[in-house]
C-alpha positions, -999 to +999 in steps of 0.1 A: -480-449+048-509-468+058-533-459+081-539-470+116-576-474+113-571-492+071-550-513+090-566-528+116-597-524+093-579-548+071-569-571+093-603-577+108-615-582+072-588-605+065-583-633+094-611-621+114-594-617+147-607-589+169-578-567+189-585-552+223-583-515+216-609-518+193-641-498+184-672-516+169-665-496+142-632-498+131-632-542+131-653-541+096-687-562+101-689-598+099-697-599+061-671-581+051-646-602+069-661-632+056-657-617+025-623-614+026-614-647+050-614-668+013-583-648-002-565-644+025-561-683+029-558-685-009-533-659-016-517-649+016-510-681+034-468-675+035-475-640+050-501-655+078-473-684+086-443-654+085-470-632+112-504-633+114-507-603+129-490-578+104-519-567+091-499-542+063-486-573+047-517-589+051-534-556+035-503-555+006-514-591-002-552-583-013-532-556-029-511-572-048-531-602-056-565-573-062-572-588-095-565-620-085-591-619-052-631-622-050-655-594-065-668-592-031-631-590-011-623-558-040-657-548-029-650-543+008-619-529-001-627-501-022-653-497+002-627-490+029-606-466-001-580-493-008 
């Protein structure tokens, strides 16, 4: 099961949204969000259309497409233990 903080980071990285309850350390940096945003748009469009707030689904999508996503986004996921 995904840890809540990892899920929060994944969502922030994936689509750049910021939930009201997040602390700055849980949001991921702007450069981390920028690194993964194109991959989310490219590979996870269906997930975004179904439920853009499904952090687990977006993270799962990135992990499922890990061999296809950019090296930069792979590095971000790795740096967050994914």
